[in-house]
C-alpha positions, -999 to +999 in steps of 0.1 A: -312+771-299-309+793-324-297+785-363-261+790-366-238+815-383-219+805-411-187+798-392-192+790-354-165+788-326-160+753-312-180+761-278-211+771-299-209+740-321-207+721-289-239+738-273-257+734-303-252+699-311-258+688-275-291+708-280-300+691-309-290+657-304-296+657-265-260+639-264-229+652-246-203+666-273-166+672-268-139+690-289-124+657-296-156+641-309-167+671-331-127+671-345-132+634-352-167+635-371-164+672-386-148+685-416-115+705-411-119+737-391-112+770-400-094+799-389-088+836-396-050+845-410-040+880-408-019+898-433+018+897-420+043+920-443+072+900-425+055+870-438+049+852-473+020+862-488-008+840-482-036+866-491-027+868-532-016+905-526-048+915-509-045+941-480-066+923-457-066+884-445-086+855-450-102+823-437-079+795-439-084+756-435-066+740-414-059+709-435-032+685-422-047+654-407-020+655-378-027+689-366-062+678-364-052+646-345-030+666-322-060+692-316-080+662-306-056+648-279-041+681-267-069+707-266-051+736-253-042+756-284-039+744-324-005+736-340-008+747-376+016+733-402-004+734-432-037+754-444-051+770-474-042+803-490-067+829-505-066+809-537-074+776-516-041+760-527-026+741-497+006+757-480+030+742-459+047+762-430+080+755-411+084+762-384+044+758-377+028+782-355+000+782-328-030+799-329-057+794-295-086+769-299-108+800-294-098+811-326-113+778-347-142+783-368-164+752-379-188+758-409-222+758-401-229+730-432-201+707-415-219+711-379-255+708-393-246+674-408-234+660-376-276+658-365-284+632-391-276+597-394-254+577-370-225+604-355-254+621-336-270+586-326-235+576-313-231+574-272-205+594-256-184+564-237-188+572-198-155+584-185-141+567-151-126+588-124-092+573-129-096+577-167-106+616-160-078+617-137-053+600-159-064+622-192-061+655-174-023+645-163-019+639-202-033+672-210-005+687-187+022+665-200+009+672-238+010+712-228+049+709-222+042+714-183+071+699-162+054+679-135+068+673-098+086+642-090+061+639-059+024+638-060+025+665-031+046+687-051+043+723-065+023+720-094+039+739-124+029+771-134+003+769-164-015+744-149-045+771-144-046+774-179-049+736-190-079+736-161-095+767-178-095+748-211-109+717-193-137+739-179-134+729-140-114+751-112-078+750-109-084+734-074-102+704-091-082+700-117-049+698-098-066+672-071-072+650-103-037+655-114-021+648-082-041+616-078-032+605-115+006+613-107+010+595-075-002+563-098+019+570-125+049+573-099+039+542-080+041+526-117+072+537-127+089+529-093+116+504-095+106+472-079+128+452-055+135+415-064+143+389-039+173+368-048+173+342-023+207+331-009+224+303-023+235+271+004 
């Protein structure tokens, strides 16, 4: 695979790391071991000036660890609460805003540093079938989807977008979610307790 650009999209970084290390890489693993990602912040006349008076946007760095931890779990979008302005100062925004994962960029030096040392050699734990199903259900819940009260109920609008982020067909993703939902419903079902009659 060719050398990386100065800043690369998540899918490019993952493919490059897999090629160079011979191991599988996920977005969660990349976020865990790589330095904070970057994103392009356009100038918005209706928002505070984060570009130092310049007319163009700038490359901002995601600096809040909580945002990175959420990204590693949710993986469908990025919640931005703190980032760097044009001068490198840390800016906190309220309310926070969302950007697509596809708009993230990882610095080449940070990605390349992962192919040396213990991180590259770290094995990727195999995921059980039930573990995958439960994780995919959790992705739906984290995305704010309202799940049916029955495993055979109608799946919510938006599940296709979550399946797309996971990189699988909607039908395959939905089947996994239904099986995980059935187990969840069974676990949470009230258990009948037999109380013997007194004589």
